[in-house]
Every structure is written in C-alpha cells, then in structure tokens.
C-alpha positions as CSV (number, residue, x, y, z in Angstrom):
1,S,93.4,70.3,98.8
2,C,93.2,74.1,98.7
3,S,93.5,76.1,95.5
4,A,96.2,78.7,95.0
5,G,95.4,81.9,96.9
6,T,93.8,80.0,99.8
7,Y,95.2,78.1,102.8
8,K,94.1,75.5,105.4
9,T,95.9,74.5,108.6
10,E,95.5,71.1,110.2
11,K,93.1,72.6,112.7
12,M,90.8,74.0,110.0
13,V,87.8,72.3,108.4
14,S,87.8,74.3,105.1
15,C,90.1,76.4,103.0
16,V,90.2,80.2,103.6
17,S,91.2,83.0,101.2
18,C,94.6,84.6,101.9
19,P,94.4,88.2,103.0
20,A,94.7,91.0,100.5
21,G,98.3,91.4,99.2
22,S,99.3,87.9,100.0
23,T,99.3,84.6,98.0
24,S,99.7,80.9,98.4
25,T,100.4,77.9,96.3
26,E,98.0,75.0,95.8
27,G,97.6,72.9,99.0
28,S,99.4,75.4,101.2
29,G,99.0,75.7,105.0
30,Y,100.0,79.4,105.0
31,C,100.0,82.5,102.9
32,S,103.1,84.2,101.5
33,C,103.2,87.8,102.7
34,K,105.1,90.8,101.2
35,A,108.5,91.8,102.4
36,G,108.5,93.7,105.7
37,T,105.7,91.5,107.1
38,H,105.3,87.9,108.2
39,W,102.6,85.3,108.3
40,N,101.2,84.8,111.9
41,E,98.8,81.9,111.1
42,T,95.8,84.2,110.2
43,T,97.1,87.4,108.6
44,C,100.2,89.3,107.5
45,E,101.7,91.2,110.4
46,I,104.1,94.1,110.0
47,C,107.6,93.6,111.5
48,S,108.4,95.5,114.7
49,D,110.9,98.4,114.7
50,N,114.4,97.1,113.8
51,F,113.1,93.8,112.6
52,V,112.9,92.9,108.8
53,S,111.7,90.1,106.6
54,P,111.9,89.0,102.9
55,Q,108.7,88.1,100.9
56,G,107.1,84.9,102.2
57,A,108.7,85.0,105.7
58,L,107.1,83.1,108.7
59,Q,108.9,85.4,111.2
60,C,110.7,88.7,111.3
61,T,114.5,88.8,111.8
62,E,116.2,91.4,114.1
63,C,118.7,93.7,112.4
64,P,122.4,93.3,113.6
65,A,123.7,95.5,116.4
66,G,124.3,99.1,115.1
67,S,122.0,98.6,112.2
68,K,118.4,99.8,111.6
69,S,115.5,98.6,109.5
70,L,115.0,100.3,106.1
71,D,112.4,100.4,103.3
72,N,109.4,99.4,105.5
73,G,111.2,96.5,107.2
74,T,112.5,94.9,104.0
75,S,116.3,95.3,104.7
76,C,118.8,96.5,107.4
77,S,121.3,99.3,107.1
78,C,124.9,98.2,106.6
79,P,128.3,99.9,107.1
80,V,130.2,101.6,104.3
81,G,131.4,99.0,101.7
82,R,128.6,96.5,102.6
83,Q,125.0,95.9,101.5
84,W,122.1,93.8,102.9
85,R,121.4,90.5,101.3
86,W,118.8,87.8,102.1
87,D,119.9,84.2,102.2
88,G,116.6,82.3,102.2
89,K,113.5,83.3,104.3
90,T,115.1,84.1,107.7
91,N,118.9,84.8,107.3
92,G,120.1,88.2,106.1
93,T,123.6,89.7,106.4
94,C,125.7,92.7,105.5
95,E,127.9,91.4,102.7
96,P,130.9,93.1,101.2
97,C,130.3,94.9,97.8
98,L,131.5,93.0,94.8
99,H,134.9,93.8,93.4
100,G,134.8,97.0,91.4
101,S,131.7,98.4,93.3
102,Y,131.3,100.6,96.4
103,K,128.8,101.8,98.9
104,A,129.1,105.2,100.6
105,E,127.5,106.3,103.9
106,N,124.2,107.5,102.4
107,M,123.8,104.6,99.9
108,Q,121.7,101.5,100.6
109,I,123.1,99.2,97.8
110,C,126.5,98.8,96.2
111,A,127.1,100.7,92.9
112,A,129.7,100.2,90.1
C-alpha cells in the first residue's frame, strides 16, 4: 500500500506523490487538497467562480442563489444574521447566528 503523502488509483501500477500543498493518508487513492480546490484524480483544481469547497473535497459545490464565493472559494456569502458552515465535504449552508451573536451586512462570520 502507498505511504502517507502519496496515492494510487486502481488503474495505476505504482504510488505517486501528491501535488505540492496536498496530503494523503497511508493507502489512499486520492490526495486531500486545500479548501477552495478539489481533487480531479491527478491534481488539485481551483473551484470555478461561485463554487466553493472545504479541505479534502472531491468536487466543488455551487453557492446558493443570491450568494457569491468568498475567501478564494472556501465559503459563500450569507444574508444578514446568517453565516456559512460546512457539513462534511460537500454540503454547506447559511446557518443562523447562535443566540446572542449577530452578523451585519459587511461581516462574513457571526460575532458576539
């Protein structure tokens, strides 16, 4: 099996090093890319405009209608009173701020 930092798909004969800026666990068939990019079977590819991804994503997710991508494709903008939160590797949503916190128009995350 492949060592950490390398990957091998079923079609490959030997293990290959993950691209710079990405990692893998021992025996992995893919590399874990940084947030704002996704693994496309050979490299870390930057998400298109209005698409976002968390670290380790295998695909980018489109921002909801009326929202736009922020921070180099790592989160989507949310309306007042809500902030972006990832739930796993593919699902993200604008969730309400916790009780006692708020988010104004020009803020990206809720604050107390």
